[in-house]
C-alpha positions in Angstrom: 163.4 -23.3 66.3 161.6 -20.1 67.0 163.5 -17.1 68.1 161.3 -14.6 70.0 164.1 -12.2 70.7 166.2 -12.4 67.6 168.6 -9.5 67.1 170.2 -10.6 63.9 169.6 -7.6 61.7 170.4 -4.1 63.0 171.1 -5.4 66.7 169.2 -2.4 68.0 165.9 -3.8 69.2 163.8 -7.0 69.3 163.0 -8.2 65.7 159.3 -7.9 64.6 157.8 -7.7 61.2 157.2 -4.1 61.5 160.6 -3.3 62.7 162.4 -5.6 60.2 160.6 -4.4 57.0 159.7 -0.8 58.1 161.8 0.8 60.9 165.1 -0.9 60.9 167.9 1.5 59.9 168.7 -0.9 57.0 165.1 -0.9 55.8 164.7 2.9 56.2 167.7 3.5 54.1 166.2 1.4 51.4 162.8 2.9 51.6 164.3 6.6 51.6 166.4 5.7 48.5 163.4 4.1 46.7 161.3 7.2 47.5 163.9 9.3 45.8 164.0 7.0 42.8 160.2 7.1 42.6 160.0 10.8 43.3 157.6 10.3 46.2 157.4 9.9 49.9 156.9 6.3 51.0 154.7 5.9 53.9 156.3 3.3 56.3 153.6 3.4 59.0 152.4 -0.1 58.0 152.9 -2.7 55.3 149.7 -1.7 53.6 150.7 2.0 53.5 153.7 1.2 51.4 151.5 0.8 48.5 149.9 4.3 49.0 152.9 5.6 47.0 151.4 4.4 43.8 150.0 7.5 41.9 146.2 7.6 41.8 146.3 8.6 38.2 149.1 7.0 36.1 149.6 4.7 33.2 149.4 1.0 33.8 153.2 0.3 33.2 154.0 3.1 35.7 151.7 1.4 38.3 153.2 -1.9 37.7 156.7 -0.4 38.2 155.7 1.0 41.6 154.2 -2.2 42.7 157.3 -4.1 41.6 159.6 -1.6 43.5 157.8 -2.2 46.9 157.6 -6.0 46.4 161.3 -6.2 45.5 162.4 -4.1 48.3 160.5 -6.1 50.8 161.9 -9.3 49.4 165.5 -7.9 49.4 165.2 -7.0 53.0 164.0 -10.5 53.8 166.8 -12.1 51.9 169.4 -9.8 53.6 168.0 -10.8 57.0 168.3 -14.6 56.1 171.8 -14.1 54.8 172.8 -12.8 58.3 170.9 -15.3 60.2 171.8 -18.5 58.2 175.1 -17.7 56.4 176.6 -15.1 58.7 177.1 -12.9 55.7 177.5 -9.2 56.0 174.9 -7.1 54.4 175.8 -4.2 52.1 173.1 -1.6 51.6 174.6 -0.4 48.3 174.6 -3.9 46.9 171.0 -4.2 48.0 170.1 -1.1 46.1 171.7 -2.3 43.0 169.8 -5.5 43.3 166.5 -3.8 43.7 167.2 -1.5 40.8 167.9 -4.4 38.5 164.9 -6.4 39.6 162.6 -3.4 39.1 164.0 -2.8 35.7 163.4 -6.5 34.9 159.8 -6.3 36.1 159.1 -3.1 34.2 160.3 -4.6 31.0 158.1 -7.6 31.6 155.1 -5.5 32.3 152.2 -5.8 29.9 150.9 -2.3 30.8 151.2 0.7 28.7 152.6 4.2 29.2 152.4 7.7 27.9 155.3 9.7 26.2 155.4 11.9 29.3 156.5 8.8 31.3 159.8 8.3 29.3 162.0 10.2 31.7 160.8 8.3 34.7 161.2 4.9 32.9 164.7 5.9 31.8 165.7 6.3 35.5 165.1 2.6 35.8 166.4 1.6 32.3 163.0 0.3 31.5 161.9 0.1 27.9 158.6 2.1 27.4 155.5 0.3 26.2 153.6 3.1 24.6 150.0 2.9 23.9 149.2 2.1 20.3 147.1 4.7 18.4 144.4 3.3 16.3 144.3 4.2 12.7 143.2 7.7 12.2 140.1 8.1 10.2 139.8 11.4 8.2 136.5 13.2 8.7 135.2 15.9 6.3 133.5 18.7 8.3 130.8 20.5 6.5 130.3 24.0 7.6 126.8 25.3 8.1 125.2 28.2 6.2 125.9 31.8 7.2 124.5 32.9 10.6 124.0 29.3 11.7 126.2 27.4 14.3 127.0 23.8 14.2 127.7 21.3 17.0 129.3 18.0 16.6 128.5 15.6 19.5 129.9 12.1 20.4 129.4 9.6 23.1 131.7 6.6 23.9 132.2 3.8 26.5 135.5 2.3 27.4 135.9 -0.4 30.0 132.2 0.3 31.3 133.1 4.0 31.8 131.0 6.4 29.6 131.7 10.0 28.5 130.4 12.5 26.0 131.3 15.9 24.5 130.5 18.4 22.0 132.2 21.1 19.8 130.6 24.3 18.5 131.7 26.1 15.4 130.2 28.8 13.0 129.9 28.9 9.4 133.5 30.0 9.0 134.8 27.0 11.1 135.8 29.2 14.0 135.8 27.5 17.5 133.1 29.0 19.7 133.1 26.5 22.6 133.1 22.9 23.8 132.0 20.7 26.5 132.8 17.3 28.0 131.0 15.2 30.6 132.1 12.1 32.5 129.1 10.0 32.9 130.3 6.9 34.7 128.6 3.5 34.2 126.4 4.0 31.2 125.6 2.6 27.8 126.6 4.2 24.4 123.1 5.1 23.7 122.8 6.9 27.0 125.9 8.8 26.3 125.0 9.8 22.8 121.5 11.1 23.9 123.1 13.0 26.9 125.4 14.7 24.5 122.4 16.0 22.5 120.7 17.2 25.7 123.9 19.0 26.9 124.6 20.6 23.5 121.0 22.1 23.5 121.4 23.3 27.1 124.9 24.8 26.3 123.6 26.6 23.2 120.5 27.9 25.1 122.8 29.3 27.9 124.8 31.3 25.3 121.7 32.5 23.4 122.6 30.6 20.3 
């Protein structure tokens, strides 16, 4: 049976998807609480805008945690609505928050994403075990100083996941730091990033009269 004017949830207005998940007092309470947990303001203008709370720059485990929080909140609202509709069960917003918290924690632990050490405080608020990025074995490099009055620049270029970057480091014969540069290239090959590092190093040296 289709109910076009169902008032099973907050009993304030006609039930629509936007009202049920975004504007109902029960839903708004959950979104406000979740925003406080995520330390952000959740945009409830539309279903799509809910995901705008995900930081543009964050580790992959943190991004998974934000997505899980939004999905589990939507799912909890739907289950709460069905409990009222089909079981005549009273809905407790505090129990709903506890449920969302436990589900987000479970999803965070199951995430295959990695995080930074600076994310530990945020993960602790959801009791999520941090999945730190593994550091590759450090290879010692012996730096040979140039002769007196000469400067030396060490350059490097690299590509990770199709994104290239390069940089250089200037030092004198005593090993004193004189300057450095970095450049985000975008989509390029390792060869392109290495050659560009040489070019930028020469331009940087010329601009300083070295």
